[in-house]
C-alpha positions, 0 to 999 in steps of 0.5 A: 779260141782255137779253129779245129777240123772235124774228121768230116773236114768241117772246121769248128772253134773251141775254147782253149781253156775248155780242153781237159787233155788231148790224146793220140789214138792214132786219131786225135782226140780232144777231151773238154772239162765237160766229158766231151770228146771230139776226134779231129784232123790236127796233130796232137802237136799242133792243137797243144801249139795252138793252144798255147799261142792262144793263151800266149795271146789271152795272158799277154800284157795290154801295154805290149 
């Protein structure tokens, strides 16, 4: 799960595994596998970084 911010300043949490794609139009739009689209304050690069960091944590070996 990653935390993002709606354009109105409200924070929300999204399952990064459900993100289908992200686009910059110039606002950042997160598109989920359900077809839902959300505009967020974070840049495309920041959403990508958070999603990658989340994936690394989830897929990390228990022995680490």
